[in-house]
C-alpha positions as CSV (number, residue, x, y, z in Angstrom):
1,X,18.0,46.8,9.2
2,X,18.7,43.5,7.5
3,X,16.3,41.5,5.4
4,X,16.1,37.8,5.6
5,X,17.5,36.1,2.6
6,X,15.3,33.8,0.6
7,X,16.7,30.7,-1.0
8,X,17.5,31.1,-4.7
9,X,14.8,29.8,-7.0
10,X,15.4,26.2,-7.7
11,X,18.3,26.3,-5.4
12,X,19.1,24.3,-2.4
13,X,17.6,25.2,0.9
14,X,16.6,23.3,4.0
15,X,13.0,22.9,2.8
16,X,13.8,22.1,-0.8
17,X,13.7,18.3,-0.3
18,X,10.5,18.4,1.8
19,X,7.4,17.0,0.2
20,X,4.4,19.2,0.8
21,X,0.7,18.5,0.5
22,X,-0.9,18.2,-3.0
23,X,-2.0,21.6,-4.3
24,X,-5.6,21.8,-5.5
25,X,-4.4,24.3,-8.1
26,X,-2.1,21.7,-9.6
27,X,-5.0,19.2,-9.8
28,X,-7.3,21.8,-11.4
29,X,-4.8,22.8,-14.0
30,X,-4.1,19.2,-14.9
31,X,-7.8,18.5,-15.1
32,X,-8.6,21.5,-17.2
33,X,-5.7,20.7,-19.6
34,X,-7.0,17.1,-20.0
35,X,-10.5,18.4,-20.6
36,X,-9.3,20.7,-23.3
37,X,-7.3,17.9,-24.9
38,X,-10.2,15.5,-24.8
39,X,-12.6,18.0,-26.3
40,X,-10.1,18.8,-29.1
41,X,-9.4,15.2,-29.8
42,X,-13.0,14.1,-29.9
43,X,-14.2,17.0,-32.0
44,X,-11.5,16.5,-34.6
45,X,-12.0,12.8,-34.9
46,X,-14.9,11.1,-36.6
47,X,-16.8,10.1,-33.5
48,X,-19.0,7.3,-35.0
49,X,-15.9,5.4,-36.0
50,X,-14.8,5.1,-32.4
51,X,-16.0,2.0,-30.5
52,X,-18.4,2.3,-27.6
53,X,-16.9,3.5,-24.3
54,X,-16.0,0.6,-22.0
55,X,-17.1,0.4,-18.4
56,X,-13.9,-1.3,-17.2
57,X,-12.0,2.0,-16.5
58,X,-15.0,3.3,-14.6
59,X,-15.1,0.2,-12.4
60,X,-11.3,0.3,-11.9
61,X,-11.4,4.0,-10.9
62,X,-14.3,3.4,-8.5
63,X,-12.5,0.4,-7.0
64,X,-9.4,2.4,-6.4
65,X,-11.4,5.1,-4.7
66,X,-13.0,2.6,-2.4
67,X,-9.6,1.0,-1.5
68,X,-7.9,4.4,-0.9
69,X,-10.8,5.6,1.3
70,X,-10.5,2.4,3.3
71,X,-6.8,2.9,3.6
72,X,-7.4,6.5,4.8
73,X,-9.8,5.3,7.6
74,X,-7.5,2.5,8.7
75,X,-4.3,4.6,8.6
76,X,-5.9,7.5,10.5
77,X,-7.0,5.2,13.3
78,X,-3.6,3.5,13.5
79,X,-1.7,6.9,13.6
80,X,-4.0,8.1,16.3
81,X,-3.4,4.8,18.2
82,X,-7.1,4.1,18.7
83,X,-7.8,1.1,21.0
84,X,-7.7,-2.3,19.2
85,X,-5.5,-1.1,16.4
86,X,-1.8,-1.8,16.1
87,X,0.7,0.9,15.5
88,X,1.4,1.9,11.9
89,X,4.7,1.2,10.1
90,X,6.2,4.6,9.1
91,X,7.4,3.1,5.8
92,X,3.9,2.1,5.0
93,X,2.6,5.6,5.7
94,X,5.3,7.0,3.3
95,X,4.2,4.6,0.6
96,X,0.6,5.6,1.2
97,X,1.5,9.3,0.8
98,X,3.3,8.6,-2.5
99,X,0.3,6.5,-3.7
100,X,-2.1,9.3,-2.7
101,X,-0.2,12.0,-4.5
102,X,0.1,10.0,-7.7
103,X,-3.5,8.9,-7.6
104,X,-4.8,12.4,-7.0
105,X,-2.9,13.7,-10.1
106,X,-3.8,10.7,-12.3
107,X,-7.4,10.9,-11.2
108,X,-7.6,14.6,-11.9
109,X,-6.3,14.0,-15.4
110,X,-8.9,11.2,-15.9
111,X,-11.6,13.5,-14.5
112,X,-10.6,16.2,-16.9
113,X,-10.7,13.8,-19.8
114,X,-14.1,12.4,-18.8
115,X,-15.4,16.0,-18.2
116,X,-14.3,17.1,-21.7
117,X,-15.7,13.9,-23.2
118,X,-19.0,14.2,-21.3
119,X,-19.4,17.8,-22.3
120,X,-18.9,17.0,-25.9
121,X,-21.3,14.0,-25.7
122,X,-24.1,16.2,-24.3
123,X,-23.6,18.6,-27.2
124,X,-23.7,15.8,-29.8
125,X,-27.1,14.3,-30.7
126,X,-26.1,11.1,-32.5
127,X,-27.1,7.7,-31.3
128,X,-23.5,6.7,-30.5
129,X,-23.1,9.8,-28.3
130,X,-26.3,9.0,-26.5
131,X,-25.1,5.5,-25.8
132,X,-21.8,6.7,-24.4
133,X,-23.1,9.3,-22.0
134,X,-23.7,6.9,-19.1
135,X,-20.1,5.5,-19.3
136,X,-18.6,9.0,-19.6
137,X,-20.6,10.3,-16.7
138,X,-19.7,7.3,-14.6
139,X,-16.1,7.8,-15.5
140,X,-16.3,11.4,-14.4
141,X,-17.9,10.5,-11.1
142,X,-15.5,7.7,-10.4
143,X,-12.5,9.9,-11.2
144,X,-13.7,12.6,-8.9
145,X,-14.3,10.0,-6.2
146,X,-10.7,8.9,-6.6
147,X,-9.4,12.4,-6.3
148,X,-11.3,12.9,-3.1
149,X,-10.2,9.5,-1.7
150,X,-6.6,10.2,-2.6
151,X,-6.6,13.6,-0.9
152,X,-8.3,12.1,2.1
153,X,-5.6,9.4,2.3
154,X,-2.9,12.0,2.0
155,X,-4.4,14.0,4.8
156,X,-4.9,10.9,6.9
157,X,-1.1,10.2,6.8
158,X,-0.2,13.3,8.6
159,X,1.1,12.9,12.1
160,X,-1.0,14.9,14.6
161,X,0.8,17.5,16.6
162,X,0.8,16.9,20.3
163,X,0.9,19.9,22.7
164,X,3.3,18.2,25.1
165,X,5.9,17.8,22.4
166,X,6.6,21.5,22.4
167,X,7.8,21.5,26.0
168,X,10.0,18.5,25.8
169,X,13.7,19.1,25.2
170,X,15.6,17.4,22.4
171,X,17.7,14.7,24.0
172,X,20.5,15.4,21.6
173,X,20.8,19.1,22.6
174,X,23.5,19.8,25.2
175,X,22.0,20.7,28.5
176,X,23.2,23.8,30.5
177,X,26.2,22.9,32.6
178,X,27.1,19.8,30.4
179,X,29.6,19.6,27.6
């Protein structure tokens, strides 16, 4: 009885260079680490000396979430070749996947940071903390929206499997009786 050999850890195997879907656990760990760092930083600094939280990052994160959600809808329709839509460029899809993976990780870090900051602001009762709560909560929501849109875009870039593809023979394989 022989056991199948598994590729060595960190070694080279046929699937080593394949890019897989973004893991939710990776995003959660990044977000939790950012939340802990934000909580520690904000609790060790003198908070009233920090300027008021700006709204520009919130608007930027929300805008990116909207753009990536639109790209997800458009790309899915083009991959499925819905009527009235032109075929999608494979290089564009690859770029969208890279954008989605990077956006999901960055947005999870922002979400963690805003979660730690928002949690600390709801514990604090100073006037400055009360004034910063809306911007921190908005940043948390916008970051979570970007994580969702990025994961949606990544999922939309998958090529659907077709049942008739399984029965087709690869044209490069040699056929019986031919050499």
